[in-house]
N, C-alpha and C positions, 0 to 999 in steps of 0.2 A: 214633498211638494204639497202645499196646502191650498186653500180656496178651491175645493174640489167641485163645488156645485154652482151652476149658473144656468138658469132656464133660457130657452131659445129666444124668448121675447126681450131679454135684456137682464140687467141686474139691479137690485135695490141699492139705494145710496146708503152710506155708512150709518146715518141716524136711524133710518127705517130698519136696517138690519139689527141695530142695537135694541130698539124697542120691540121688534118682533121676537128676537131671541129671549129677551127678558120675560115677555108675556108667555111664551111657551114653557119656560122654566117654572113660572108661577103656576101655570095650568097643571103641569105634570107633578108639581110638588104636592098636589092634592090626592095623587095616587100613591099610596104608601102601604108598607107593612109594619105593624107594631113589633117592637122588640120587647124582651121581658123587663128591660130597664124603663122606669117611669118616664113618660113623655118623649122617649127616644124612638124615632121612626126611620125606616129605610124608604126613601121616596124615589120615584122613577126620574125625578128631575136631575138627579146626579148622573144619570145615563146621558142625558142630552146636553148637559153643561159642557163637557169636553168636546162633544160633537160640534157645537156651535163655535167653540174656540178654534177648531181645526178648519171648518169650512168657511168661516168668516175671519180670516187671518188678520184682517186690519183692525179688529176689535181690540181694545185695551183689556187684557184679562182681569186686572184689578178693578177697573171701572165696571166691567160686566159683572164681576162677582159681587161688588158693592150694591149695584142696582138690583141684582137678583135677590140678594139678602134683604134689602130694604123692602122690595115689593113682596117678597115672601112673608116678611114680618107683618106688613100691613094686612095682607089677605088672611093670614092665620089668626090675627087678633080680631079681625072683623067677624070671623066665623065662630068666635067665642073662646079661643085658647088664651091662656094666661101669658102675660108679657114675659115673665121669668122663664116659662117653659119654651117659649118660641125663640128667644135671643140666642141660645147656643146653636140651634140649627141654622139661624141666619148667619152666624159667624162661620159656619161650615163653608158657605159659598164664598165669603170674603177670603177665607184661608185658601180655598181652591184657586181663586183668581190670583192671589198673591204668589203661590207656588208656580203657576203657569207664567206669570210675569217674570219671575226670576229666571226660569228656564229659557224663556224667549229672549230675555235680555242677554243671556250668556251664549245661547246657541244661534240666535238670529231668526230662526223659523222652526216650525215643528216638523220633525222627521217621522214618517209613518213607521219606520223600523223600530224606534224605541218609544213610540207614542203609547202603546199598550202599557208598558211598565210605568210611564209617567202617570197615566190615569190610575193604575192600580195603587201606586205608592201614595198619590195625593188623596185618593178616596180613603185608603186605610188610615193615613195620618190625620185626615180631616175628621173622620168618625172617632178616632182615638181622642182627639182634642175635644170634640163635642162631649163625649162621655166623661172625660176628665173634668170638664167644666161642671157637669151635672153631679158627679160623684166625688170629685176631689181625689185624694190619695186612696180612697176606698177601691178605686179601679184596680189597684195593684194587689189588693188583699182579697178581691172577689174571686168568683168562679172563673176558671179558664175558658168557660163557655162564652164569656164576653168577647175575648179576642178571636175565638173560633168564629163567632157570629160576624164580627166586623171584617174578618179576613175573607169569609165566604162571600159577604156582600160586596167587598171590594173587587174580588176576582170576577164575580158574576156581572157586576155593572161595567167593569172594564172590558170584559169579553163582548157584551152586548153593544157597548159604545164603539168598540173597534170594528165589529161586524157592520154596523151602520155606516161608519166612515169608509170602510173598504167598498161597500155597496155603492155609496154615493160617488166615490172616486171612479169606479169602473163604469158606473152609469153615465157620468159626465164624459168619460173617454169614448163611450159608445155614441153619445150625442155628437161629440166633436167629429168622430169618424164618419158618422152619417152625414153631417153637414159638409165635410170635406169631399165625400163621395158625390154628393149632389152638386157641389161646385165643379168638381172634376168633369162630371157628365155634361154640365152646361158649357164648360170650357171647350170640351171636345166638339160639341155640336157647333159652337161659335167658330172655332178654328177651321172645322171642315168647310163651313160655309164661306169663311174668309179666304181659305186657300182656293176654293172654287172661283170666287170673284177675282182673285189675283191671276189665276190661270186665264180667265176670260179677258182680263186687262192685257195680258201678254199677247193673246191672239189679236186684240184690237190694235196693238202697237204695229203688228204686221200690216193691218189695214191702213193705218195712218201713213206708214212708210210707203205703201203702194200709191195712196192718193197723192202724197207729196211728189213722188217720182212722176206720176202722170201729169200733175200740174206743171212741174219743171219741164217735162218733155213738150208739153203744149206751148210753153213760152219759147222753146227753141224753134218750134215749127211756125211761129208767128213772124211774119216779115217785119223787120225793123222799120222799113221805109213807110209802109202803109199803116201799120198799127203799133207805133212805138209806145204810145201812152197805154194802150191795152196790154202790151207786153210787160211794161213796168208794173202794171197792176197785178198781172198774173204772177210775176216774180215775187212781188210783195206777199201775195197769198201763200206762195210756196215757202217763203221764209217764216211766215207766221205759223204755218203747219209744222215746220221744222222745230220751232221753239216750243210749240205745244207738245210735240213728240218727246223732246228732251225733258220737260217737266213731268210728263206722263211716265217716262222711263225712270226718273228719280223716285217717284212715288212707288212704282212697282218694285224697284230695287230695294228700297227701304223696307217695304212689307215682307219681301222674300228673306231679307237678312234677319229680321225679327223672328219670323216663323221658323227658319232653318236653324238658327242659333238656339232657340228655346226648346223646340219639341220634335224636330224631324227625326231624331235618333230613337224615339220611343217605339215600342212594339205593342201590339194588342192582339188578343185572341179574338177569333170571329164570334165566339160565344159571348164574350164581354161586349163586343161591338153591337150585336143584335139585342142584347139586354138594354143598352143605352138607347138604341134606336126605337125599340118597342115602347119604352117608358115615355120618351119624348113624343112619339106619335099618338099614344093614348091620350096624353095631355092635349095634343092638337085636336083630336076628335072631340074631346070634351069642350074645347074652346069654341068650336064651330057648331056645337050642339047636334052632333050626329052620332047615331047608335051604330058603330062599326066594330065588328069583330076582327081583331088583328091576329092572324095565325102565323106563327114562325116555326118552320120545320127545318132544322139544321142537320146537315150530315156530319162527317168527321170534322172535328175542330182543327184549326190551324192558326198560326201566328203570322201577322203581316206588319210591315212598317209603312204600308200605304193605306192605313186605316182611315185617314182623313178623306182621301179621295173616294175610297169604297163607301164610306159612310155617306158622303155627299151624293154619290150616284144612287144608292138605294133609297135615300131619303127623298130625293127628287122624284123618283118613280112612284114611291108610295104616296107622296103628297099629291101627285097628279091623280092617283087612284081615289084619294079622299075627296078631291074636288069633283070627281066624276060620279060620286054617290050622292044622291039627293038627301036621304035621311037615314035609311037602314041598309046595311050591306056587309060584305065580308071581303077582306083583303088578305091574301096569303103570300108569304115569302118562303120559297123552297130553295134550299141549298143542297147540292149534291156534286159529286166528282164523277166525271165520265170522260173517257178518252184523253187523259192527261190535261183536262181542263176543269176549272171550277164553273159550275152552272148555277146561276141565280135567277130564279123565276119569280116575277111579281105579277100576280093576277088578281082581278077584281070582278065584281058583278055589277059594275056601274053602268053608265049610259052608253059606253062604248064609243068607237070612232067610225064615222061614216067611211065607206069605201072611196068616196071622192076625196076626203081629207087625208086618208091614210098615207099616200105617197109623199105628202108634204110635211108630215109632223116633225121631221128632223131638220127642216130648213130653218136657219137663223131668222128670227123675227116672225115666223109663222105662229099664229095663235087663234084659237076659236073662242077664247075667253074674253068676251066683250061685255062691259057693263053698259046696257042700253039706257040706263038712267043718268049716268055721269059721263058716258062717252069714253071712259078709260079703257085702254086695251092692254092686256098683259104683254110684257115685253118679248115673250116668246123665246126665251133663251134656255129654258129648262131642258127639254129633250135634245136640242141641238148641242148644248153643253155636255150632257150625259154621253151622247154619241162620240163627241170629240175626246172626252176623257177616256172612255173605254178604248178607243182606237189608238190614241196617241200615247197614253200613259201605260196601257196594259197590252197593246197589240191584240186586243180582243174584238168582239163583235156583239151587236145587239140586234135581235129580231123581234118582230111584233106581229101578233094576230089579234084582230078585234072584230066584233060584230056589234052593230048599232043596237042599243037597248038590251044587250046581253052581257057585255063586259069586254075587258082587254087583258091580254097576256103578253108581257115582255119577258124575253129570255136573254140573259147576258152570259157570254162565254169568255172566260179569261184563262190563258195558259197558266198552269200551276207555277212554273218557274218565274213568272212575272208578278206573282202575288204573294207567294209564301216566302218566309224566311225561317232559318233554323231556330 
């Protein structure tokens, strides 16, 4: 597989690649070693020529060889070398490009498996052709050292070129893996939040059903004789609520189908979950310009298929801790197993919760986060949702201790059999 390198910022267009590769070849052609044959030189450009043909698979090899040969010819003559002495070496690049064009035409693309032998053979034959142009038939009457020299040069340059290509190939694989891991982490966080919102939508459907039933019951209790118009209005409201509930249900059903079909069967280790959580929260601390130390202390690792819910619970609690710290502080997540239960402790040294507010923090809609400049109030679903998830999804419990101006400590207890999978 070719085209092994592409930077994260994007890729160059074909013309830019062509010009860039040609300039690099001309530059490295000025780095060379003299051979004992007059005007014959082993340049480092021959190392990078096949490298560019491999990584820029869309380049026409013959056109690239011709442009490199012409550019090389111009530069060498400008620095004072004779035209006759430069032409054979310029033809070397054209020959190189021609051989690669024939190979690509027959094979379709370059294979890394036999690319080393292609470089070696082309380098050896190209140098042989160049020396033949310079010496004519005398090449076959001369010292065997000539062939030993071009053979050694061909092997050396082929090895170096192959190493560069392999390095670039695996470097790109590393970049791709890194990008995929980053996308995967963002996807997990997004899905965990989405699943949490779907869960809350489901709970609200029960509320809608209850309101509709109450309205309908109210219509039955209204006397038709005295309040017929009012009763009709109440019945109309009940019907409207019923229609809203049906649409609401379709949305929830659609989201659940998508989430269950795509990812609900996956498992994740707690170690991997905390790594994703820690990275995302470090970014969150930087985003709000707070100097917060995040300390994660994990006990024995385990696998779970409810990682989205657990991630959402822990993230909600730690986000609350981040909000409670004005500028500098520490947040600690401690995991341990005790009495057949997983214990997750989230504690901080933030502003704490007043004893007056503490009994109400798990009530839906309760929030102490008010923006006095805009009048906006936090919707107050975070802790209420956390408590519902822990109790209904895991049959667990959550406890809290807090002192104002000292900090807060939440402890979650979840039965092992409700969280772990084999």
